[in-house]
C-alpha positions in Angstrom: -71.7 -103.6 40.6 -71.1 -105.7 43.7 -74.1 -107.3 45.3 -74.5 -109.2 48.6 -77.3 -111.3 49.9 -79.0 -110.1 53.0 -80.0 -112.5 55.7 -83.7 -111.9 55.9 -85.1 -111.0 52.5 -82.7 -112.9 50.3 -82.6 -110.0 47.8 -79.2 -108.6 46.8 -78.1 -105.1 47.8 -75.7 -102.7 46.1 -72.3 -102.4 47.9 -72.6 -98.6 47.7 -75.9 -98.7 49.5 -74.4 -100.9 52.2 -71.5 -98.6 52.7 -73.7 -95.6 52.7 -75.9 -97.0 55.4 -72.9 -98.1 57.5 -71.4 -94.6 57.3 -74.7 -93.1 58.3 -75.0 -95.4 61.3 -71.5 -94.3 62.5 -72.0 -90.6 61.7 -69.1 -90.7 59.3 -71.2 -89.7 56.3 -71.4 -86.1 57.5 -67.6 -86.1 58.2 -66.9 -87.3 54.6 -69.3 -84.7 53.2 -67.3 -82.0 54.9 -64.5 -82.7 52.4 -66.7 -81.4 49.6 -65.4 -78.0 50.8 -62.3 -78.8 48.8 -64.4 -79.1 45.7 -66.3 -75.9 46.1 -63.3 -73.8 47.1 -62.6 -72.4 43.5 -66.2 -71.5 42.9 -66.6 -69.7 46.3 -63.4 -67.8 46.3 -63.2 -66.8 42.7 -60.5 -67.3 40.0 -57.9 -64.8 41.4 -57.7 -66.4 44.8 -58.1 -69.9 43.5 -54.9 -69.4 41.4 -53.0 -68.4 44.4 -54.5 -70.3 47.3 -55.7 -73.9 47.7 -57.2 -75.8 50.6 -54.8 -78.6 51.6 -56.2 -80.2 54.7 -59.3 -80.3 56.9 -58.5 -80.8 60.5 -61.7 -81.1 62.5 -63.2 -77.7 61.9 -60.0 -76.0 60.7 -59.4 -75.6 57.0 -55.7 -75.4 56.2 -55.1 -73.3 53.1 -51.7 -73.0 51.3 -51.0 -69.7 49.5 -48.3 -69.0 46.9 -46.5 -66.2 48.8 -46.5 -63.7 51.7 -48.7 -61.1 49.9 -51.4 -63.7 49.5 -50.9 -64.8 53.1 -51.7 -61.2 54.1 -54.6 -60.9 51.7 -56.3 -64.1 52.8 -55.6 -63.1 56.4 -57.8 -60.0 55.8 -60.5 -62.1 54.1 -60.4 -65.1 56.5 -63.7 -64.5 58.3 -65.6 -63.6 55.1 -64.2 -66.7 53.3 -65.2 -68.9 56.2 -68.7 -67.6 56.2 -69.1 -67.9 52.4 -67.8 -71.5 52.5 -70.1 -72.5 55.3 -73.0 -70.9 53.4 -72.2 -72.8 50.3 -72.0 -76.1 52.2 -75.4 -75.3 53.9 -74.1 -75.7 57.4 -71.1 -74.9 59.6 -68.3 -77.1 58.3 -65.4 -74.9 59.3 -64.8 -72.5 62.1 -61.3 -71.4 61.3 -59.1 -71.0 58.3 -55.4 -71.5 58.9 -53.1 -70.1 56.2 -49.6 -71.2 55.3 -47.2 -70.3 52.5 -46.1 -73.2 50.4 -46.0 -74.8 47.0 -49.3 -75.1 45.1 -50.2 -77.9 42.7 -50.6 -76.4 39.2 -53.5 -78.5 37.9 -55.0 -76.0 35.5 -54.1 -75.4 31.9 -53.0 -72.0 30.7 -56.4 -71.4 29.1 -58.1 -72.1 32.4 -55.7 -69.7 34.2 -56.7 -66.9 31.9 -54.9 -64.0 30.3 -52.7 -63.3 33.4 -50.9 -66.6 32.9 -47.6 -65.9 31.2 -44.9 -68.2 29.8 -41.6 -68.0 31.6 -39.0 -65.6 30.1 -36.5 -67.2 27.7 -33.2 -67.9 29.2 -31.4 -67.9 25.9 -29.4 -70.6 24.4 -27.9 -73.5 26.3 -24.5 -72.6 27.7 -21.4 -73.6 25.6 -19.7 -76.3 27.6 -16.8 -76.8 25.2 -13.4 -76.4 26.9 -14.9 -77.1 30.3 -13.3 -80.5 30.6 -16.7 -82.4 30.5 -16.7 -85.4 28.4 -18.5 -84.8 25.1 -21.4 -87.1 25.8 -22.1 -85.4 29.2 -22.0 -82.0 27.5 -24.4 -83.2 24.8 -26.7 -84.7 27.5 -26.7 -81.4 29.4 -27.6 -79.5 26.2 -30.5 -81.9 25.5 -31.7 -81.5 29.1 -31.4 -77.7 28.8 -33.5 -77.6 25.6 -36.1 -80.0 27.0 -36.5 -78.0 30.2 -37.0 -74.8 28.2 -39.3 -76.3 25.6 -37.0 -75.9 22.6 -36.2 -78.4 19.9 -32.6 -78.8 18.6 -32.1 -77.2 15.2 
């Protein structure tokens, strides 16, 4: 807790209160509150869409959403105006006027239990390739085999 003396009353004020009042005076408090839309996204759109689409940026009144692939780009394109309305309703005011959708890589922040039953482990790729006779030095072949096992979640026997 950081406190600062004020000029007139001599009583200390919390730094958070000072920052809050400074943001309110400049109008930035509302702009910062707009970013809560990122926090309410999963709740508003539901688990299926949240697993495959995430908001990545808020540019003025345009929410940029990254989707996993082209089918999700098409699906969200069809739902764009409904999602925009539902997000604004959840925020209690018009925060966004447009949703811009792009295909890209999503951050996977949820555990498999949070993703639900549709989450599957990747298929096994079998044993590490046998590199004997390839001309690789033995230590490189062993390092490759350890790397292979580690990337596929297997322990050496």
